[in-house]
C-alpha positions in Angstrom: 0.0 0.0 0.0 1.4 3.3 -1.0 2.6 5.9 1.6 0.2 8.8 2.0 1.3 12.2 3.1 0.2 13.5 6.5 -1.4 16.5 4.7 -3.5 14.3 2.5 -4.6 12.2 5.4 -5.8 15.2 7.3 -7.5 16.8 4.3 -9.3 13.5 3.3 -10.1 11.5 6.5 -9.3 7.8 6.0 -12.7 5.9 5.8 -11.1 3.0 7.5 -9.9 5.0 10.5 -12.4 3.7 13.1 -11.7 0.1 12.2 -8.0 1.0 12.4 -8.6 2.5 15.8 -10.1 -0.7 17.0 -7.1 -2.6 15.8 -4.6 -0.2 17.4 -6.5 -0.1 20.7 -6.6 -3.9 21.0 -2.9 -4.1 20.2 -2.1 -1.6 22.9 -4.5 -3.4 25.3 -2.4 -6.6 24.9 0.8 -4.7 25.7 -0.7 -3.2 28.9 -2.3 -6.5 29.8 1.1 -8.2 29.8 2.3 -6.0 32.5 -0.1 -7.7 35.0 -1.4 -11.0 33.5 1.8 -12.8 34.4 1.6 -11.7 38.1 -0.9 -14.2 39.3 0.8 -17.0 37.4 4.1 -16.5 39.1 3.6 -19.2 41.8 2.7 -21.8 39.1 5.7 -20.7 37.0 7.9 -21.1 40.0 6.7 -24.6 40.7 6.9 -25.8 37.1 10.3 -24.2 36.3 11.8 -24.7 39.7 12.5 -21.0 40.1 13.3 -19.1 43.3 11.4 -16.0 44.4 14.2 -13.7 43.3 14.3 -15.3 39.8 10.5 -15.0 39.5 10.7 -11.3 40.1 12.8 -11.0 36.9 9.9 -12.4 34.9 8.2 -9.1 35.6 11.3 -6.9 35.7 12.7 -8.1 32.4 9.6 -6.9 30.6 9.5 -3.5 32.3 13.2 -2.9 31.8 13.1 -3.6 28.0 9.8 -1.8 27.5 10.7 1.3 29.4 14.3 1.4 28.2 13.6 1.2 24.5 10.5 3.3 24.1 12.2 6.5 23.0 14.1 4.6 20.4 10.9 2.9 19.2 9.1 6.2 18.9 11.9 7.7 16.8 12.2 4.7 14.6 8.5 4.8 14.0 8.7 8.4 12.8 11.7 7.7 10.6 11.1 4.2 9.1 7.3 4.2 9.0 4.8 3.9 11.8 2.8 1.1 10.3 6.0 -0.8 9.5 7.3 -0.6 13.1 3.8 -1.4 14.5 3.6 -4.6 12.5 7.2 -5.5 13.3 6.6 -5.0 17.0 3.4 -7.1 16.8 5.3 -10.0 15.2 8.2 -9.8 17.7 5.7 -9.6 20.6 3.6 -12.5 19.4 6.5 -14.9 18.6 8.2 -14.1 21.9 4.9 -14.9 23.7 4.7 -18.2 21.9 8.3 -19.1 22.7 7.9 -17.9 26.3 5.0 -20.2 26.9 7.1 -23.1 25.7 10.0 -22.3 27.9 11.7 -25.1 29.8 13.7 -23.0 32.2 13.3 -19.8 34.1 16.3 -18.3 32.3 14.7 -18.9 28.9 11.4 -17.3 30.1 13.2 -14.2 31.5 15.1 -13.6 28.2 11.9 -14.0 26.2 10.0 -11.6 28.4 12.7 -9.1 27.6 12.1 -9.7 23.9 8.4 -9.2 24.5 9.2 -5.8 26.1 11.3 -4.9 23.1 8.4 -5.7 20.8 6.1 -3.6 23.0 8.5 -0.7 22.8 8.2 -0.8 19.0 4.5 -1.2 18.6 3.2 1.0 21.5 4.5 4.4 20.4 3.9 3.6 16.7 0.2 2.8 17.5 -0.3 6.0 19.5 1.3 8.1 16.8 -0.8 6.5 14.1 -3.9 7.7 15.9 -2.7 11.3 15.7 -2.3 10.9 11.9 -5.6 9.2 11.4 -7.8 11.7 13.3 -7.6 15.5 12.9 -7.1 17.4 16.1 -10.5 18.4 17.6 -13.6 16.6 18.6 -13.0 13.5 16.5 -9.5 13.0 17.9 -11.0 13.5 21.4 -13.5 10.7 20.8 -10.8 8.5 19.3 -8.5 9.1 22.3 -11.4 8.4 24.7 -12.0 5.0 23.1 -8.3 4.3 23.0 -7.8 5.1 26.7 -10.9 3.2 27.7 -9.7 0.0 26.0 -6.0 0.4 26.8 -6.6 1.7 30.4 -8.6 -1.4 31.3 -5.6 -3.7 30.3 -4.1 -3.8 33.8 -7.3 -4.8 35.5 -8.3 -7.4 32.9 -4.8 -8.8 33.1 -5.3 -9.7 36.7 -8.7 -11.3 36.0 -7.6 -13.2 32.9 -4.4 -14.3 34.5 -6.2 -15.9 37.3 -8.7 -17.6 35.0 -6.1 -19.0 32.5 -3.7 -20.1 35.2 -6.5 -21.9 37.1 -8.0 -23.6 34.0 -5.3 -24.1 31.3 -2.0 -23.6 33.1 0.5 -20.7 33.3 1.7 -21.0 29.7 -1.6 -19.7 28.5 -1.0 -16.3 30.0 1.5 -15.9 27.2 -0.1 -18.0 24.5 -3.2 -15.8 24.7 -1.2 -13.0 23.1 -0.3 -15.0 20.0 -3.5 -15.1 17.9 -4.3 -11.5 18.8 -0.9 -10.0 17.8 -0.4 -12.1 14.7 -4.0 -11.4 13.5 -3.5 -7.7 14.1 -0.2 -7.8 12.1 -2.1 -9.5 9.2 -4.9 -6.9 9.3 -2.8 -3.8 9.7 -1.8 -3.4 6.0 -5.5 -3.5 5.0 -6.6 -0.9 7.6 -3.7 1.5 8.1 -1.8 3.5 5.5 1.9 4.1 6.0 3.0 7.4 7.4 6.4 8.8 8.6 8.0 12.1 9.4 8.3 14.3 6.4 12.0 15.1 7.1 14.4 13.7 4.6 16.9 13.0 7.3 17.0 9.2 7.8 20.1 8.7 10.0 19.8 7.1 13.4 21.3 8.8 16.4 23.2 5.8 17.6 25.0 7.6 20.4 21.8 9.1 21.7 20.0 5.7 21.6 22.8 4.0 23.5 22.9 6.8 26.2 19.2 7.1 26.8 18.5 3.3 26.7 21.5 2.7 29.0 20.6 5.5 31.4 17.0 4.3 31.7 18.0 0.6 32.0 20.5 1.4 34.8 18.0 3.5 36.7 15.1 1.0 36.3 17.3 -1.9 37.2 18.4 -0.1 40.4 14.7 0.7 41.3 13.2 -2.7 40.7 16.0 -4.3 42.9 16.2 -1.6 45.5 14.0 -3.4 48.0 16.2 -6.5 47.8 19.6 -4.9 47.8 18.8 -1.9 50.0 18.1 1.7 49.0 21.5 2.8 50.4 23.5 -0.1 48.9 26.4 0.4 46.6 24.5 -1.2 43.8 21.4 1.0 44.1 23.3 4.2 44.6 25.9 3.4 41.9 23.4 2.4 39.3 21.2 5.4 39.9 24.2 7.6 39.7 25.2 5.9 36.4 21.7 6.4 35.1 21.8 10.2 35.9 25.2 10.6 34.2 24.1 8.7 31.1 20.9 10.7 30.8 22.7 14.0 31.3 25.2 13.0 28.6 22.2 12.1 26.4 20.7 15.6 26.9 24.0 17.2 25.9 24.4 15.0 22.8 20.9 15.7 21.6 21.7 19.4 21.5 24.7 18.8 19.2 23.7 16.1 16.6 22.1 17.0 13.3 19.3 14.4 13.6 18.7 13.8 17.3 16.8 10.9 18.8 14.7 13.4 20.7 14.1 16.9 19.4 14.7 19.0 22.5 12.1 21.5 21.3 9.4 19.0 22.2 10.5 19.0 25.8 10.3 22.8 25.8 6.7 22.6 25.0 4.8 23.3 28.3 1.9 21.1 27.3 4.1 18.0 26.6 6.2 18.6 29.7 3.2 19.0 32.0 1.4 15.9 30.5 4.5 13.8 31.1 5.0 14.9 34.7 1.3 14.2 35.3 1.6 10.7 33.8 4.7 9.8 35.8 2.8 10.7 39.1 -0.4 8.9 38.0 1.5 5.7 37.2 3.5 5.9 40.4 0.4 6.1 42.5 -1.7 3.7 40.5 0.8 0.8 40.1 1.8 0.9 43.7 -1.8 1.0 44.8 -2.9 -2.0 42.7 0.1 -4.0 44.0 -0.7 -3.3 47.7 -4.4 -4.0 47.2 -3.7 -7.4 45.6 -1.4 -8.3 48.6 -4.1 -7.2 51.1 -6.7 -9.3 49.5 -4.6 -12.4 49.1 -2.4 -12.3 52.3 -4.9 -10.8 54.8 -8.4 -11.6 53.3 -7.5 -15.1 52.1 -8.5 -14.5 48.5 -7.4 -16.8 45.8 -5.6 -15.3 42.8 -8.8 -15.7 40.7 -11.0 -14.1 43.3 -8.6 -11.2 43.8 -8.6 -10.7 40.0 -12.4 -10.9 39.7 -12.8 -8.3 42.5 -11.3 -5.8 40.1 -14.1 -6.2 37.5 -16.3 -3.4 38.8 -13.3 -1.0 38.7 -12.5 -2.0 35.2 -16.1 -1.5 34.0 -16.3 2.0 35.5 -12.9 3.0 34.1 -14.0 1.9 30.6 -17.3 3.7 30.8 -15.9 7.0 32.2 -13.0 7.0 29.8 -15.3 6.5 26.8 -17.3 9.6 27.9 -14.2 11.7 28.8 -12.8 12.3 25.3 -15.5 14.6 23.9 -15.7 16.5 27.2 -11.9 17.0 27.2 -12.1 18.5 23.7 -14.9 20.8 24.7 -13.4 22.2 27.9 -9.7 21.4 27.6 -7.4 18.7 29.0 -6.4 20.6 32.1 -9.8 20.9 34.0 -10.6 17.2 33.1 -7.2 16.0 34.2 -7.3 18.0 37.5 -10.8 16.7 38.2 -9.7 13.1 37.5 -6.7 13.4 39.7 -8.7 14.9 42.6 -11.2 12.1 42.4 -8.4 9.5 42.1 -6.7 11.0 45.2 -9.9 10.8 47.2 -10.5 7.2 46.3 -6.9 6.1 47.2 -7.1 8.1 50.5 -10.4 6.3 51.3 -8.8 2.9 50.4 -5.9 3.7 52.8 -8.3 3.2 55.7 -8.8 -0.5 55.0 -9.2 -2.4 58.3 -7.5 -5.7 59.2 -10.8 -7.6 59.0 -12.5 -5.5 56.4 -15.0 -6.7 53.8 -15.0 -6.2 50.0 -18.4 -4.6 49.9 -17.9 -2.0 52.7 -14.2 -1.3 52.5 -12.9 -2.0 49.0 -15.7 -1.7 46.4 -16.6 2.0 47.2 -13.1 3.4 47.0 -12.4 1.2 43.9 -15.3 2.8 42.0 -14.1 6.3 42.9 -10.5 5.4 41.9 -11.8 4.0 38.5 -13.8 7.2 37.8 -10.7 9.3 38.5 -8.4 7.2 36.4 -10.9 7.2 33.5 -10.9 11.0 33.4 -7.2 11.4 34.0 -5.9 8.9 31.4 -8.0 10.3 28.6 -7.0 13.9 29.5 -3.3 13.2 29.9 -3.2 11.2 26.6 -4.8 14.1 24.7 -2.6 16.7 26.4 0.6 14.7 25.5 -0.2 15.0 21.8 -2.1 18.3 21.6 -0.3 20.8 19.4 2.5 18.4 18.5 3.6 18.4 14.9 2.8 15.2 13.1 6.5 14.8 12.3 7.1 14.2 16.0 4.0 12.0 16.7 6.0 8.8 17.3 8.4 10.6 19.6 5.5 12.1 21.6 4.0 8.6 21.9 7.2 7.0 23.0 7.8 9.7 25.5 4.5 9.4 27.3 4.7 5.6 27.3 8.3 5.8 28.7 7.1 8.3 31.4 4.4 5.8 32.4 6.8 2.9 32.7 9.4 4.8 34.6 6.8 6.5 36.9 5.3 3.1 37.6 8.6 1.5 38.4 9.6 4.3 40.8 6.2 4.3 42.5 6.1 0.5 42.9 9.6 0.4 44.4 9.0 3.2 46.9 5.4 2.1 47.9 6.5 -1.5 48.2 9.4 -0.4 50.5 6.8 1.3 52.8 4.5 -1.6 52.7 7.2 -4.1 53.8 8.9 -1.7 56.2 6.7 -2.7 59.2 7.5 -6.4 58.9 11.2 -5.8 58.3 11.4 -4.7 61.9 10.8 -8.3 63.0 7.1 -7.9 63.8 5.2 -10.3 61.5 1.7 -10.1 63.0 -1.3 -9.6 60.7 -1.8 -6.2 62.3 1.7 -5.1 61.5 1.3 -6.2 57.9 -2.0 -4.3 57.6 -0.4 -1.2 59.1 2.3 -1.4 56.4 -0.4 -1.7 53.7 -2.3 1.3 55.1 0.9 3.4 55.2 1.8 2.4 51.6 -1.7 3.3 50.3 -1.5 6.6 52.2 1.8 7.3 50.4 0.0 6.5 47.1 -2.7 9.0 48.0 0.0 11.6 48.8 1.6 11.1 45.4 -1.7 11.4 43.7 -2.4 14.6 45.7 1.0 16.0 44.6 0.0 15.3 41.0 -3.0 17.6 41.5 -0.9 20.4 42.8 1.9 20.0 40.3 -0.4 19.6 37.3 -2.3 22.8 38.3 1.0 24.7 38.1 2.9 23.2 35.2 0.2 22.3 32.7 -1.1 25.2 30.5 -4.8 25.9 30.5 -7.1 25.0 27.6 -5.7 25.9 24.2 -7.3 28.9 22.4 -8.8 28.1 19.0 -7.9 29.8 15.8 -10.7 31.1 13.6 -10.7 28.0 11.5 -11.0 25.8 14.5 -7.3 24.7 14.6 -5.7 24.7 18.0 -3.1 27.2 18.8 -0.3 25.2 20.4 0.6 25.8 24.0 3.6 28.2 24.1 7.0 26.7 24.7 8.6 28.1 27.9 
């Protein structure tokens, strides 16, 4: 299929765009799903592959490290080589790695293949997000599209917990990976029929190898330090040294990007107040949300005696509310602007997590978990749509892949930081030698309260750093937020 210019695609909307949106949303849903679907299968994986607890943690960490560390490179390659091309390549890598992972005979094989999965996700996720910005013109139609996108993709984490429990209990742990195969390979086969190729209009096709090595190395070093900080100690030489190395590499990356002719990241995009504010908000949302879900799962299984399946099913109401609210939030965001919707969502999310932080030792699902879960879902539904729209609002189509990679990377890094810090607080009470159920519950409550504080900080910081609603030009086109 011939490449179409971005100008043409905006002047003549692609009649296949809504079917393409469904395909893109499902693909991103699978990527997000895989961040959680494996969690409930870990005990079964450990039994069948004779893996230690520390080795099992790498089944999760390998995916997060590869996904988060390679996202910026994936976004840049999508803009340069073709967004559809990289989307399809990422789907194929992800699907084949899932198939091989489910057939693994050792924990080492599985960890390596989970990293390959993460690399495939880092290719397809920013490409998919940037394709949406080329398919839908900025305005009410893009707002509706982003609402659908966020509704489907945002439910991935919750559905992952439920589906992981069901598949592990009925078919075995391998199926939490096998389930990806038909979805990703079918999506790869359908993509050429539904999506036209697009890429940045720049004639420059060189790859900033130095920048790619520096940013990927810096992010990998920092993420590795964070996901292992609870095991090695926050003040250990490994944690401090790797964090320091990460900072040095990322600082060198920023310096290099200002010098090379074709940078991996155009620094102008980071000077845009809208992009900067949206990414800060996303980092804080992810930090609070990932940590909160982790603690809630532990509370239900360790203190309430839930099975993995029951814990996953308890998240269904949250997922349904999130999907419903997100589906309605897109048009509202386009009418009144991303900032008021994002602030409202963050405030509601903060209130829900603060309520959940009061969970008693012998609480019940109906009186102590369901209510705050529904509030949390409504807040996240509003916040995810608004921050997704804000991250792409006013961005030139040439940088759509980069913007998609940046917001995905921010989400992964924010989630990793939040999970490490909140987990440290949750386990701090029992590390003192007191292992009573009351002490464990105190740790969970303190961790959830920290998640609420992070969410509250997101409200305040977003109010300051994110520009207000964009003014509209006479023809209806948005006037980009000023770079400051």
